[in-house]
C-alpha positions in Angstrom: 0.0 0.0 0.0 1.5 3.3 -1.0 1.5 6.5 1.2 -1.5 8.1 -0.7 -3.6 5.0 -0.1 -2.7 4.9 3.6 -3.4 8.6 4.0 -6.8 8.3 2.3 -7.8 5.4 4.6 -6.6 7.3 7.6 -8.7 10.4 6.6 -11.8 8.2 5.9 -11.4 6.5 9.3 -11.1 9.9 11.0 -14.2 11.1 9.1 -16.2 8.1 10.2 -15.1 8.5 13.8 -15.9 12.3 14.0 -19.3 11.8 12.3 -20.2 9.0 14.7 -19.3 11.3 17.7 -21.2 14.2 16.2 -24.3 12.1 15.5 -24.1 10.8 19.1 -24.0 14.3 20.4 -27.0 15.2 18.3 -29.0 12.2 19.5 -28.3 13.0 23.1 -29.5 16.6 22.6 -26.1 18.1 23.4 -26.1 20.1 20.1 -28.8 21.5 17.8 -29.4 20.4 14.3 -27.9 23.7 13.1 -24.6 23.1 15.0 -24.6 19.5 13.7 -24.8 20.6 10.1 -22.2 23.2 10.5 -19.8 20.8 12.2 -20.5 18.1 9.7 -19.5 20.4 6.9 -16.3 21.2 8.7 -15.6 17.5 9.1 -16.1 16.8 5.4 -13.9 19.7 4.5 -11.2 18.7 6.9 -11.1 15.1 5.7 -11.6 15.7 2.0 -9.3 13.5 -0.1 -6.8 15.1 -2.5 -6.9 13.9 -6.1 -3.9 11.6 -5.6 -5.5 10.1 -2.5 -8.8 9.7 -4.2 -7.2 7.9 -7.2 -5.1 5.7 -4.9 -8.1 4.8 -2.8 -10.3 3.9 -5.8 -7.5 1.8 -7.2 -7.1 0.0 -3.8 -10.8 -0.7 -3.5 -10.9 -2.1 -7.0 -8.0 -4.4 -6.2 -9.6 -5.6 -3.0 -12.9 -6.3 -4.9 -11.0 -8.5 -7.4 -9.5 -10.6 -4.6 -13.0 -11.6 -3.3 
């Protein structure tokens, strides 16, 4: 696995983690829907893949699908 693929996987894992935490805070009533949407947009912006990472991740997922 090259560095772009590893970085893409790390970013996507972080995104999933932050979104789960944010969703939990919304479900508990700690934050409002407006705050949720604003923070969600920030999470997507923060974890957006670069073109190289996106290409590497798509190639990686295709390779993994072929193995199954």
